[in-house]
C-alpha positions as semicolon CSV with decimal commas, in nm:
position;residue;x (nm);y (nm);z (nm)
1;M;15,058;7,691;10,932
2;I;15,432;7,765;10,896
3;T;15,548;8,115;10,806
4;Y;15,910;8,220;10,740
5;V;16,003;8,566;10,860
6;G;16,197;8,791;10,624
7;G;16,103;8,607;10,302
8;E;15,814;8,425;10,137
9;R;15,575;8,228;10,353
10;H;15,521;7,860;10,291
11;V;15,184;7,756;10,435
12;L;15,104;7,403;10,539
13;Q;14,780;7,308;10,718
14;T;14,851;7,045;10,982
15;Q;14,583;6,819;11,126
16;A;14,560;6,763;11,498
17;Q;14,678;6,403;11,470
18;A;14,999;6,511;11,296
19;L;15,077;6,749;11,577
20;F;15,081;6,458;11,821
21;T;15,281;6,214;11,608
22;G;15,514;6,392;11,370
23;L;15,545;6,753;11,475
24;I;15,870;6,707;11,662
25;N;16,035;6,511;11,380
26;D;15,909;6,727;11,096
27;F;15,952;7,064;11,266
28;P;16,221;7,052;11,538
29;M;16,220;7,321;11,797
30;S;16,556;7,457;11,676
31;L;16,643;7,408;11,311
32;Y;16,997;7,537;11,234
33;G;16,943;7,795;11,504
34;Q;16,605;7,909;11,371
35;R;16,339;7,976;11,632
36;I;15,969;7,873;11,605
37;W;15,661;8,052;11,737
38;F;15,295;7,943;11,746
39;K;14,954;8,090;11,817
40;L;14,591;7,970;11,814
41;P;14,356;8,080;11,533
42;Y;14,158;8,324;11,746
43;E;14,470;8,495;11,889
44;T;14,649;8,795;11,745
45;M;15,015;8,826;11,650
46;K;15,095;8,982;11,983
47;D;15,014;8,648;12,150
48;L;15,293;8,450;11,976
49;K;15,462;8,194;12,202
50;I;15,806;8,031;12,156
51;L;15,815;7,652;12,126
52;S;16,069;7,439;12,308
53;N;16,100;7,062;12,358
54;G;15,932;6,926;12,668
55;S;15,799;7,267;12,778
56;D;15,449;7,340;12,906
57;T;15,377;7,558;12,603
58;F;15,428;7,262;12,369
59;R;15,197;7,045;12,577
60;L;14,927;7,314;12,583
61;M;14,959;7,356;12,207
62;C;14,900;6,984;12,149
63;E;14,597;6,979;12,379
64;A;14,445;7,286;12,213
65;S;14,499;7,147;11,863
66;Y;14,252;6,867;11,933
67;W;13,974;7,127;11,952
68;T;14,094;7,399;11,717
69;K;14,192;7,149;11,442
70;Y;14,499;7,348;11,336
71;I;14,775;7,567;11,482
72;E;14,954;7,862;11,323
73;V;15,333;7,805;11,344
74;Y;15,587;8,074;11,244
75;M;15,960;8,004;11,169
76;E;16,248;8,247;11,117
77;H;16,387;8,259;10,765
78;E;16,753;8,152;10,740
79;N;16,839;8,482;10,562
80;V;16,746;8,671;10,875
81;L;16,964;8,430;11,073
82;D;17,263;8,492;10,841
83;V;17,232;8,866;10,890
84;V;17,224;8,826;11,266
85;V;17,522;8,583;11,265
86;N;17,731;8,806;11,038
87;E;17,672;9,102;11,263
88;E;17,779;8,899;11,564
89;V;18,093;8,774;11,383
90;E;18,195;9,126;11,299
91;E;18,145;9,232;11,657
92;G;18,287;8,937;11,848
93;G;18,447;8,712;11,586
94;Q;18,239;8,410;11,686
95;S;18,030;8,234;11,421
96;N;18,010;7,871;11,524
97;G;17,681;7,696;11,597
98;E;17,766;7,634;11,957
99;T;17,773;8,001;12,043
100;E;17,442;8,063;11,870
101;E;17,285;7,761;12,032
102;M;17,410;7,877;12,369
103;R;17,271;8,219;12,293
104;Y;16,925;8,073;12,238
105;E;16,939;7,842;12,535
106;D;17,074;8,101;12,772
107;G;16,820;8,350;12,644
108;E;16,861;8,700;12,521
109;N;16,767;9,033;12,659
110;E;16,405;9,140;12,651
111;F;16,467;9,420;12,403
112;E;16,597;9,184;12,135
113;E;16,311;8,938;12,198
114;E;16,046;9,206;12,160
115;S;16,212;9,341;11,846
116;R;16,208;8,999;11,682
117;V;15,841;8,947;11,768
118;E;15,757;9,292;11,630
119;A;15,940;9,198;11,310
120;V;15,725;8,888;11,278
121;I;15,407;9,090;11,340
122;A;15,506;9,355;11,084
123;Q;15,579;9,089;10,822
124;V;15,247;8,899;10,847
125;S;15,008;9,177;10,950
126;D;14,914;9,249;10,589
127;D;14,814;8,887;10,532
128;E;14,592;8,839;10,838
129;D;14,273;8,939;10,653
130;N;14,164;8,583;10,581
131;E;13,840;8,396;10,649
132;N;13,968;8,220;10,958
133;Y;14,073;8,548;11,111
134;R;13,742;8,717;11,033
135;D;13,535;8,432;11,171
136;T;13,731;8,412;11,495
137;P;13,631;8,651;11,776
138;P;13,905;8,883;11,904
139;C;14,121;8,749;12,180
140;S;14,036;8,839;12,535
141;D;14,281;8,902;12,813
142;D;14,089;8,655;13,028
143;E;14,263;8,317;13,003
144;E;13,947;8,142;13,114
145;Q;13,750;8,289;12,821
146;Q;14,028;8,178;12,584
147;H;13,997;7,828;12,718
148;L;13,618;7,827;12,667
149;R;13,658;7,886;12,296
150;L;13,819;7,547;12,263
151;Y;13,472;7,390;12,296
152;E;13,187;7,427;12,049
153;G;12,872;7,587;12,185
154;W;12,507;7,542;12,096
155;R;12,360;7,729;11,800
156;R;11,992;7,798;11,859
157;G;11,770;7,665;11,584
158;S;12,021;7,415;11,447
159;G;11,867;7,108;11,612
160;E;12,213;6,951;11,647
161;L;12,364;6,767;11,943
162;H;12,713;6,618;11,976
163;I;12,968;6,513;12,233
164;R;13,162;6,783;12,422
165;Q;12,900;7,043;12,335
166;V;12,875;7,318;12,598
167;F;12,570;7,513;12,720
168;D;12,526;7,820;12,933
169;S;12,242;7,667;13,136
170;I;12,025;7,360;13,181
171;K;11,740;7,548;13,012
172;D;11,946;7,590;12,695
173;F;12,021;7,218;12,700
174;K;11,651;7,133;12,724
175;D;11,574;7,370;12,440
176;A;11,843;7,203;12,228
177;V;11,700;6,858;12,299
178;F;11,352;6,985;12,210
179;E;11,477;7,122;11,879
180;Y;11,647;6,789;11,811
181;A;11,320;6,606;11,878
182;L;11,125;6,834;11,644
183;K;11,384;6,813;11,369
184;G;11,379;6,434;11,361
185;G;11,021;6,378;11,478
186;R;11,150;6,169;11,770
187;N;10,992;6,080;12,101
188;I;11,229;6,208;12,371
189;Q;11,182;6,233;12,746
190;F;11,391;6,371;13,031
191;T;11,495;6,115;13,291
192;R;11,712;6,327;13,520
193;W;11,654;6,677;13,655
194;G;11,862;6,911;13,865
195;D;12,083;7,216;13,866
196;V;12,405;7,025;13,794
197;K;12,308;6,725;13,582
198;S;12,047;6,643;13,321
199;E;11,972;6,342;13,108
200;A;11,736;6,257;12,823
201;R;11,647;5,921;12,674
202;C;11,428;5,787;12,398
203;G;11,063;5,794;12,509
204;V;10,925;5,519;12,286
205;E;10,755;5,263;12,509
206;V;10,837;4,899;12,454
207;D;10,667;4,580;12,568
208;E;10,790;4,379;12,862
209;G;11,098;4,182;12,776
210;E;11,200;4,397;12,482
211;I;11,519;4,599;12,479
212;P;11,455;4,975;12,502
213;C;11,606;5,218;12,255
214;S;11,971;5,299;12,324
215;W;11,949;5,672;12,243
216;R;12,079;5,873;12,540
217;I;12,239;6,206;12,615
218;Y;12,391;6,309;12,947
219;L;12,506;6,655;13,056
220;S;12,684;6,778;13,368
221;Y;12,855;7,089;13,496
222;E;13,230;7,108;13,427
223;E;13,435;7,319;13,664
224;S;13,723;7,351;13,416
225;V;13,511;7,539;13,161
226;S;13,249;7,679;13,400
227;Q;12,973;7,551;13,171
228;W;12,748;7,251;13,124
229;M;12,902;6,995;12,886
230;V;12,764;6,689;12,707
231;N;12,974;6,401;12,840
232;T;12,774;6,109;12,698
233;F;12,582;6,098;12,372
234;Q;12,463;5,781;12,200
235;D;12,308;5,912;11,879
236;V;12,166;5,581;11,754
237;H;11,794;5,500;11,754
238;S;11,698;5,134;11,757
239;C;11,325;5,214;11,751
240;Y;11,065;5,340;11,508
241;K;10,895;5,680;11,521
242;D;10,565;5,648;11,707
243;G;10,438;6,001;11,624
244;H;10,451;6,120;11,986
245;C;10,691;6,330;12,191
246;K;10,675;6,347;12,569
247;I;10,858;6,681;12,589
248;L;10,607;6,841;12,347
249;T;10,401;6,992;12,628
250;E;10,122;7,251;12,626
251;S;10,366;7,526;12,719
252;R;10,599;7,435;12,432
253;I;10,311;7,433;12,183
254;A;10,185;7,768;12,316
255;K;10,525;7,930;12,258
256;M;10,560;7,770;11,914
257;F;10,229;7,911;11,789
258;L;10,222;8,233;11,989
259;N;10,242;8,457;11,683
260;E;9,980;8,258;11,493
261;V;9,736;8,282;11,783
262;R;9,815;8,652;11,817
263;E;9,720;8,706;11,453
264;D;9,411;8,485;11,471
265;P;9,271;8,448;11,825
266;E;8,987;8,236;11,685
267;M;9,227;7,965;11,565
268;K;9,090;7,620;11,636
269;P;9,287;7,358;11,835
270;K;9,240;7,126;11,539
271;T;9,442;7,371;11,328
272;L;9,730;7,356;11,577
273;Q;9,716;6,978;11,574
274;D;9,728;6,963;11,194
275;Q;10,014;7,212;11,169
276;I;10,233;7,019;11,415
277;Q;10,169;6,696;11,229
278;L;10,248;6,859;10,896
279;R;10,568;7,035;11,010
280;Y;10,723;6,790;11,255
281;D;10,549;6,455;11,190
282;L;10,420;6,448;11,548
283;N;10,061;6,401;11,659
284;P;9,968;6,577;11,986
285;S;9,626;6,521;12,138
286;H;9,335;6,759;12,087
287;D;9,326;6,832;12,459
288;Q;9,693;6,932;12,451
289;C;9,630;7,179;12,169
290;R;9,324;7,320;12,344
291;K;9,521;7,387;12,663
292;A;9,813;7,520;12,458
293;K;9,588;7,773;12,287
294;K;9,453;7,887;12,624
295;K;9,809;7,935;12,754
296;A;9,900;8,129;12,440
297;L;9,602;8,358;12,494
298;D;9,708;8,409;12,856
299;L;10,061;8,503;12,743
300;I;9,917;8,749;12,493
301;Q;9,690;8,895;12,760
302;D;9,991;8,941;12,990
303;E;10,160;9,137;12,711
304;H;9,849;9,352;12,676
305;D;9,835;9,415;13,049
306;E;10,195;9,532;13,036
307;Q;10,106;9,767;12,751
308;F;9,808;9,897;12,947
309;R;10,023;9,972;13,251
310;R;10,257;10,168;13,024
311;I;9,991;10,364;12,839
312;K;10,154;10,689;12,953
313;D;10,474;10,580;12,779
314;Y;10,264;10,491;12,472
315;E;10,123;10,844;12,468
316;I;10,477;10,987;12,470
317;E;10,579;10,754;12,186
318;I;10,288;10,873;11,969
319;Q;10,386;11,235;12,014
320;K;10,750;11,150;11,950
321;T;10,701;10,949;11,629
322;N;10,416;11,168;11,494
323;P;10,500;11,526;11,593
324;G;10,201;11,755;11,618
325;S;9,957;11,476;11,702
326;V;9,717;11,541;11,989
327;T;9,656;11,290;12,268
328;D;9,465;11,325;12,592
329;L;9,482;11,063;12,869
330;R;9,250;11,102;13,166
331;T;9,271;10,891;13,480
332;V;9,086;10,872;13,811
333;I;9,209;10,787;14,161
334;G;9,035;10,480;14,298
335;A;9,045;10,279;14,617
336;G;9,379;10,267;14,793
337;G;9,507;10,569;14,601
338;L;9,560;10,365;14,285
339;E;9,532;10,528;13,945
340;F;9,275;10,385;13,703
341;F;9,203;10,453;13,337
342;D;8,914;10,686;13,251
343;R;8,940;10,798;12,884
344;F;9,189;10,839;12,602
345;Y;9,178;11,056;12,287
346;V;9,411;11,059;11,984
347;C;9,415;11,264;11,665
348;Y;9,712;11,214;11,430
349;A;9,855;11,530;11,278
350;V;9,874;11,402;10,920
351;L;9,503;11,307;10,911
352;R;9,401;11,634;11,071
353;D;9,606;11,856;10,840
354;I;9,498;11,677;10,522
355;W;9,131;11,699;10,619
356;R;9,160;12,070;10,687
357;T;9,310;12,147;10,345
358;T;9,164;11,896;10,098
359;C;8,843;11,739;10,237
360;R;8,488;11,871;10,233
361;P;8,367;12,034;10,560
362;I;8,145;11,742;10,660
363;F;8,208;11,468;10,916
364;G;8,014;11,205;11,106
365;I;8,048;11,090;11,464
366;D;7,921;10,774;11,627
367;G;7,988;10,544;11,920
368;C;8,008;10,166;11,949
369;F;8,062;9,917;12,229
370;L;8,391;9,746;12,305
371;K;8,389;9,367;12,326
372;T;8,656;9,320;12,592
373;M;8,606;9,229;12,957
374;A;8,684;9,589;13,050
375;K;8,360;9,746;12,930
376;G;8,368;10,074;12,747
377;Q;8,277;10,250;12,426
378;L;8,466;10,381;12,126
379;L;8,384;10,726;11,988
380;A;8,505;10,796;11,635
381;E;8,493;11,085;11,389
382;V;8,491;11,001;11,018
383;G;8,523;11,238;10,723
384;R;8,471;11,187;10,348
385;D;8,733;11,190;10,076
386;A;8,691;11,305;9,716
387;N;8,530;10,971;9,629
388;N;8,287;10,995;9,924
389;Q;8,466;10,714;10,108
390;I;8,573;10,674;10,471
391;Y;8,847;10,905;10,595
392;P;8,898;10,855;10,974
393;L;9,007;11,164;11,167
394;A;9,010;11,098;11,542
395;W;8,888;10,848;11,798
396;A;8,854;10,815;12,174
397;V;8,790;10,540;12,429
398;V;8,553;10,619;12,717
399;H;8,382;10,421;12,989
400;I;8,029;10,523;12,893
401;E;7,858;10,719;12,619
402;N;7,682;11,009;12,790
403;T;7,657;11,386;12,773
404;E;7,981;11,445;12,963
405;T;8,194;11,223;12,738
406;W;8,035;11,361;12,419
407;V;8,098;11,720;12,533
408;W;8,463;11,632;12,606
409;F;8,501;11,460;12,267
410;L;8,346;11,751;12,072
411;Q;8,561;12,001;12,258
412;K;8,872;11,811;12,148
413;L;8,748;11,802;11,787
414;K;8,661;12,170;11,799
415;A;9,017;12,258;11,897
416;D;9,195;12,016;11,661
417;L;8,989;12,078;11,346
418;N;8,942;12,454;11,396
419;L;8,564;12,421;11,392
420;G;8,504;12,746;11,580
421;N;8,130;12,782;11,640
422;G;8,054;12,531;11,362
423;D;7,966;12,787;11,095
424;G;8,018;12,633;10,749
425;F;8,056;12,275;10,879
426;T;7,814;11,983;10,865
427;L;7,778;11,713;11,130
428;V;7,596;11,383;11,072
429;S;7,498;11,163;11,368
430;D;7,217;10,962;11,520
431;R;6,974;11,087;11,783
432;Q;7,169;10,979;12,092
433;K;7,042;11,189;12,381
434;G;7,382;11,284;12,520
435;L;7,505;11,378;12,174
436;L;7,207;11,602;12,102
437;I;7,295;11,810;12,409
438;A;7,669;11,807;12,339
439;V;7,621;11,953;11,989
440;N;7,550;12,286;12,161
441;E;7,931;12,319;12,174
442;L;7,897;12,400;11,800
443;P;7,591;12,627;11,796
444;K;7,605;12,714;11,423
445;V;7,692;12,374;11,284
446;E;7,449;12,206;11,045
447;H;7,340;11,895;11,234
448;R;7,192;11,627;11,011
449;M;7,011;11,338;11,176
450;C;7,054;10,991;11,031
451;A;6,730;10,913;10,845
452;R;6,773;10,538;10,887
453;H;6,769;10,563;11,267
454;I;6,454;10,776;11,254
455;Y;6,282;10,527;11,027
456;E;6,376;10,237;11,257
457;N;6,221;10,416;11,552
458;L;5,900;10,483;11,356
459;R;5,881;10,125;11,237
460;K;5,927;10,004;11,593
461;F;5,612;10,183;11,704
462;Y;5,418;10,128;11,378
463;P;5,520;9,784;11,249
464;N;5,217;9,705;11,031
465;K;5,242;9,994;10,785
466;P;5,360;9,853;10,450
467;Q;5,340;10,187;10,267
468;M;5,521;10,382;10,537
469;K;5,868;10,296;10,407
470;K;5,809;10,432;10,057
471;L;5,645;10,752;10,182
472;F;5,912;10,811;10,447
473;W;6,206;10,785;10,206
474;S;6,018;11,001;9,958
475;V;6,023;11,278;10,218
476;V;6,393;11,224;10,295
477;E;6,503;11,222;9,930
478;S;6,314;11,541;9,840
479;H;6,574;11,788;9,711
480;N;6,349;12,093;9,729
481;E;6,068;12,221;9,951
482;A;5,800;12,168;9,686
483;D;5,872;11,796;9,668
484;Y;5,905;11,784;10,047
485;K;5,558;11,931;10,105
486;A;5,399;11,702;9,849
487;S;5,557;11,394;10,010
488;M;5,456;11,503;10,359
489;K;5,099;11,552;10,241
490;E;5,089;11,196;10,105
491;L;5,222;11,062;10,435
492;E;4,959;11,255;10,629
493;E;4,683;11,120;10,408
494;Y;4,812;10,767;10,455
495;D;4,832;10,768;10,836
496;K;4,782;11,064;11,068
497;D;4,961;10,900;11,362
498;V;5,272;10,822;11,160
499;Y;5,272;11,178;11,026
500;E;5,253;11,330;11,375
501;A;5,523;11,095;11,508
502;F;5,748;11,195;11,219
503;M;5,687;11,565;11,276
504;A;5,777;11,522;11,644
505;R;6,122;11,407;11,532
506;N;6,183;11,722;11,324
507;P;6,195;11,584;10,965
508;E;6,380;11,895;10,843
509;T;6,701;11,757;11,002
510;C;6,697;11,449;10,774
511;S;6,536;11,582;10,451
512;R;6,762;11,700;10,168
513;A;6,528;11,989;10,097
514;F;6,671;12,180;10,397
515;F;7,040;12,083;10,368
516;T;7,298;12,354;10,303
517;T;7,513;12,344;9,990
518;T;7,851;12,434;10,142
519;C;7,976;12,075;10,184
520;C;7,866;11,946;9,838
521;C;7,716;11,635;9,996
522;E;7,354;11,517;9,995
523;D;7,401;11,233;10,244
524;S;7,125;11,207;10,501
525;L;7,266;10,887;10,650
526;N;7,548;10,817;10,891
527;N;7,648;10,506;10,699
528;N;8,015;10,606;10,679
529;S;8,047;10,599;11,057
530;E;7,854;10,273;11,081
531;S;8,074;10,118;10,813
532;Y;8,387;10,233;10,992
533;N;8,267;10,072;11,316
534;R;8,213;9,754;11,120
535;T;8,576;9,751;11,000
536;L;8,687;9,773;11,364
537;E;8,494;9,466;11,473
538;K;8,805;9,257;11,543
539;A;8,994;9,550;11,692
540;R;8,714;9,621;11,939
541;A;8,762;9,273;12,085
542;M;9,127;9,351;12,169
543;P;9,268;9,515;12,485
544;L;9,302;9,892;12,490
545;V;9,653;9,961;12,358
546;E;9,640;9,679;12,104
547;M;9,306;9,811;11,980
548;L;9,446;10,161;11,936
549;E;9,748;10,021;11,753
550;T;9,524;9,810;11,527
551;M;9,315;10,115;11,440
552;R;9,632;10,305;11,351
553;R;9,758;10,021;11,131
554;L;9,421;9,993;10,958
555;A;9,435;10,364;10,878
556;M;9,786;10,322;10,734
557;K;9,675;10,020;10,532
558;R;9,371;10,206;10,398
559;I;9,588;10,498;10,287
560;D;9,831;10,264;10,111
561;L;9,556;10,074;9,926
562;R;9,385;10,395;9,810
563;K;9,720;10,533;9,696
564;K;9,777;10,225;9,479
565;K;9,425;10,252;9,344
566;L;9,483;10,615;9,250
567;L;9,785;10,522;9,040
568;K;9,553;10,335;8,802
569;H;9,290;10,609;8,789
570;K;9,335;10,839;8,488
571;G;9,018;11,050;8,501
572;K;9,001;11,417;8,590
573;F;8,750;11,350;8,869
574;S;8,690;11,071;9,118
575;L;8,489;10,757;9,049
576;K;8,182;10,892;9,231
577;V;8,147;11,167;8,970
578;S;8,148;10,929;8,676
579;K;7,892;10,699;8,841
580;M;7,654;10,980;8,928
581;I;7,682;11,145;8,585
582;E;7,620;10,809;8,421
583;S;7,310;10,762;8,635
584;E;7,176;11,108;8,552
585;T;7,256;11,070;8,183
586;R;6,994;10,793;8,154
587;H;6,721;11,043;8,243
588;R;6,827;11,345;8,042
589;K;6,664;11,207;7,726
590;Y;6,327;11,278;7,889
591;C;6,419;11,646;7,934
592;K;6,400;11,940;7,694
593;S;6,587;12,270;7,728
594;L;6,486;12,619;7,626
595;P;6,749;12,899;7,623
596;G;6,686;13,216;7,820
597;P;6,915;13,504;7,912
598;T;7,291;13,452;7,907
599;G;7,372;13,131;8,090
600;E;7,012;13,063;8,199
601;F;6,790;12,786;8,064
602;E;6,445;12,642;8,123
603;V;6,440;12,262;8,126
604;S;6,114;12,066;8,130
605;E;6,077;11,710;8,256
606;N;5,743;11,530;8,278
607;S;5,549;11,853;8,236
608;M;5,753;12,018;8,514
609;Q;5,982;12,312;8,443
610;Y;6,319;12,374;8,615
611;A;6,539;12,684;8,600
612;V;6,909;12,613;8,535
613;D;7,179;12,878;8,577
614;M;7,501;12,752;8,418
615;R;7,711;13,040;8,548
616;A;7,602;13,003;8,912
617;R;7,593;12,623;8,873
618;T;7,248;12,594;9,025
619;C;6,923;12,423;8,936
620;S;6,582;12,464;9,093
621;C;6,573;12,090;9,161
622;R;6,869;12,154;9,402
623;R;7,042;11,827;9,315
624;W;7,329;12,010;9,146
625;D;7,351;12,257;9,436
626;L;7,374;11,986;9,700
627;T;7,618;11,747;9,533
628;G;7,834;11,975;9,317
629;I;7,778;11,731;9,027
630;P;7,557;11,833;8,730
631;C;7,203;11,700;8,744
632;R;7,003;11,565;8,450
633;H;6,871;11,910;8,366
634;A;7,220;12,062;8,343
635;L;7,338;11,762;8,139
636;R;7,054;11,826;7,893
637;V;7,177;12,182;7,848
638;V;7,529;12,050;7,788
639;L;7,391;11,812;7,526
640;D;7,209;12,090;7,344
641;Q;7,490;12,347;7,383
642;K;7,795;12,133;7,303
643;K;8,009;12,421;7,182
644;T;7,945;12,637;7,487
645;Y;7,953;12,402;7,786
646;K;8,146;12,090;7,888
647;T;8,058;11,853;8,168
648;D;8,407;11,856;8,319
649;N;8,390;12,231;8,376
650;L;8,067;12,202;8,576
651;V;8,185;11,963;8,850
652;S;8,290;12,096;9,190
653;H;8,662;12,114;9,266
654;W;8,609;11,890;9,572
655;Y;8,598;11,587;9,338
656;L;8,917;11,655;9,143
657;T;9,158;11,364;9,113
658;S;9,437;11,596;9,219
659;K;9,260;11,656;9,552
660;W;9,196;11,285;9,584
661;Q;9,568;11,223;9,542
662;Q;9,656;11,490;9,799
663;Q;9,431;11,323;10,054
664;Y;9,641;11,005;10,035
665;S;9,979;11,162;9,967
666;D;10,096;11,115;10,328
667;S;10,034;10,862;10,600
668;I;10,075;10,803;10,972
669;K;10,433;10,738;11,073
670;P;10,515;10,401;11,234
671;V;10,506;10,372;11,613
672;K;10,778;10,164;11,780
673;G;10,710;9,862;11,998
674;I;10,683;9,858;12,374
675;K;11,053;9,791;12,439
676;F;11,140;10,119;12,263
677;W;10,893;10,332;12,461
678;K;11,059;10,600;12,667
679;S;10,957;10,589;13,031
680;S;10,745;10,882;13,143
681;G;10,861;10,848;13,502
682;E;10,504;10,878;13,626
683;S;10,291;10,628;13,815
684;T;10,160;10,326;13,627
685;I;9,792;10,277;13,554
686;Q;9,629;9,967;13,695
687;A;9,519;9,714;13,436
688;P;9,153;9,612;13,459
689;P;9,095;9,283;13,642
690;R;9,047;8,974;13,430
691;E;8,772;8,726;13,500
692;K;8,870;8,360;13,487
693;S;8,634;8,206;13,239
694;K;8,546;7,838;13,263
695;G;8,475;7,620;12,965
696;R;8,484;7,722;12,603
697;K;8,531;8,091;12,536
698;K;8,228;8,253;12,382
699;K;8,270;8,408;12,042
700;A;8,245;8,786;12,023
701;Q;7,878;8,849;11,962
702;Q;7,781;9,070;11,674
703;R;7,517;9,334;11,707
704;I;7,173;9,176;11,686
705;K;6,946;9,359;11,450
706;G;6,613;9,469;11,583
707;V;6,286;9,331;11,452
708;N;6,219;9,666;11,291
709;E;6,545;9,666;11,093
710;S;6,598;9,530;10,747
711;P;6,727;9,173;10,742
712;T;7,086;9,094;10,656
713;K;7,146;9,002;10,296
714;G;7,094;8,632;10,243
715;K;6,872;8,586;10,552
716;K;6,497;8,544;10,568
717;V;6,263;8,802;10,711
718;T;6,134;8,704;11,055
719;Q;5,764;8,650;11,118
720;H;5,771;8,870;11,428
721;A;5,477;9,112;11,461
722;R;5,320;8,977;11,144
723;V;4,938;8,967;11,154
724;M;4,772;8,650;11,029
725;H;4,504;8,689;10,759
726;C;4,249;8,435;10,641
727;S;4,294;8,321;10,281
728;R;3,914;8,265;10,248
729;C;3,754;8,581;10,378
730;G;4,060;8,807;10,408
731;F;3,996;8,909;10,770
732;P;4,284;8,913;11,024
733;E;4,343;8,719;11,346
734;H;4,252;8,373;11,207
735;N;4,325;8,132;10,923
736;C;4,101;7,957;10,670
737;T;4,071;7,633;10,869
738;K;3,897;7,815;11,157
739;C;3,715;8,081;10,959
740;P;3,395;8,190;11,144
741;N;3,240;8,337;10,830
742;V;2,982;8,078;10,719
743;G;2,893;8,046;10,354
744;V;3,231;8,122;10,210
745;A;3,378;7,830;10,023
746;C;3,706;7,702;10,161
747;K;3,989;7,734;9,914
748;P;4,215;7,427;9,929
749;R;4,584;7,467;9,887
750;P;4,727;7,366;9,552
751;P;4,900;7,027;9,551
752;K;5,276;7,023;9,568
753;K;5,461;6,940;9,250
754;Q;5,624;6,598;9,261
755;K;5,926;6,512;9,059
756;T;5,872;6,199;8,850
757;T;6,122;6,018;8,638
758;R;6,003;5,935;8,288
759;P;6,167;5,695;8,042
760;Q;6,375;5,850;7,767
761;E;6,151;5,694;7,497
762;E;5,842;5,873;7,632
763;I;6,025;6,206;7,655
764;A;6,147;6,171;7,297
765;L;5,793;6,088;7,182
766;D;5,654;6,402;7,350
767;V;5,919;6,612;7,183
768;C;5,831;6,474;6,838
769;E;5,452;6,505;6,876
770;G;5,461;6,838;7,054
771;P;5,289;6,939;7,380
772;T;4,968;6,758;7,473
773;Q;4,655;6,948;7,577
774;T;4,599;6,927;7,950
775;Q;4,259;6,917;8,119
776;P;4,166;7,208;8,348
777;S;4,183;7,125;8,714
778;Q;3,858;7,097;8,905
779;T;3,798;7,294;9,223
């Protein structure tokens, strides 16, 4: 570029070749006394240098132009020269060219030189905001760094290689060659190793006597630039792609698919093999992918161990990002004075505060096993939202589920949820021995036992009682004491032993007839807690910190999905209300109402009378009292008294859509990654030792259902504990082929139906004539 000072600038981009051949002729160093400056593109105006024939600056400019492609050249405008000459003529009377030329050759004082340079800078400073200037890094005072910019460096991810390319290390060079191989699907191998030199050649094998591929790249350390530079590069392949790559090792594959394996630890090696072939047209072996997956899992486990050692920093990060949240980390001192993990508790402030203000005072607690090598158990507390769905509140990780850990967990819940002595709250759980003792921390809480666990225990001891299931659930689902006593009487008449075993387990803790009405919930099952444990199945197979983070993300995801679902819901109450009212509406046609005093009615159903108080919102059946949703008897009154009562005014406020929206109006705030965790300054916790497993890793085993439990949907019922009965005489312990009862005719099994193909003409004939009369089978 050429710029005239003191007037308009005339810009001309000059190629590097022109600088070598025609620069001197086209732009002489002194044109009619005008001086010329130059600078490189990445330099500022303060770095202008004066050109002169045969000087070192001119030689350096020509050498630099080969790499920078163009040079910025600045020339004084002749108007500025006239002003300077006129001033000198007035002062000294000399105006010939010789004096001016001598002035330039002899030099001038430093003050005048600096003033002229400042004039140049002032003139062109407004025009420096161009693309080349913005893309060029600012000039450094280090001459060595300025010299390094003359060479093009490696851009990670580009997959490009070329001559005179510089690298910061041999490792970067190998990464660049690997990217080149992936980009083109080429077989490359390294043939020279070392700290100073490196070389790679085409790895396609050829037969004896054939000429190998000429592709080659060579790199060595250059003292002049203090970097590794590509000195030789023959970018021509004389071979065909063979689908292999010798530098595509297990470690490379593990790093390539690290994130995919992190998201799906059960990813098959075949999947890795297919993905590499699809993306890069390369075909690694199955054994390579299997080892690569194992290395990726080891890298992920190392990350988890680092997180585990910094769990104290993780605790600080939770309290920092979610102010008001409660965490409790307990450790123990082991052998050698080392600190080991014991238990960890977390309760996020947003979940706790929303449950206190908008959720019903009922919650369930349960424990489940972790599936990692470091054995332990997860304790979780789950509430219910306005739609009777899962609303997690707090969770803790302990080594073992016993009385001590349950007491500690309930003490934390008692303080965080303001449970006091438990008055007005309802707790649902199973009959774990340590938990039954720990509940004494809340002496006045209503403790409901999970009816399903009680039934499983009864069925375990009494497997051959087909009527026991119906009678048991009849007792559980009794909403009042009259129905409860009638159901218990039927059970006693059916089997005295089952009745006594049920009474020993205190049936009042699982029957709806004895539940309080403060929580507006009739649940006698701990299914919400069991379902929540099921959603954490994958998380429970992860290391400690990653499991806790996964549980937090699942809670955030659940809140977001429910919030989106609520945007589409237009009803006054939640979906549970509409479903239950619809179910009860089917039965109200069998009811009849009879008005009594103000707001009181007598409703009969199947020759049984019930008292309904519309003002107190109660019914003697207790279904309305327990759920807060009108029962069939109240709905019959609404049907007969349309002008006086409306269904919407009889539903409890716990099911309002507005409360449902408040429960998902806020969420847990994000927690930063491990590199952002602030150091606690305390001692690190030792990560649990890892066992080196040999062979294929076993899949995380799901909980095996007991023989007394109901089978999973889609699976057959097992024949365990089933008693064989004879089809001839009906007695147990034998079949009809070995029946000892003489004189009873043996009943043969009916023949199996065999599929036969009939000609179309015969089928058509049968259709026209109608069905034929079949002969009765003989026995």
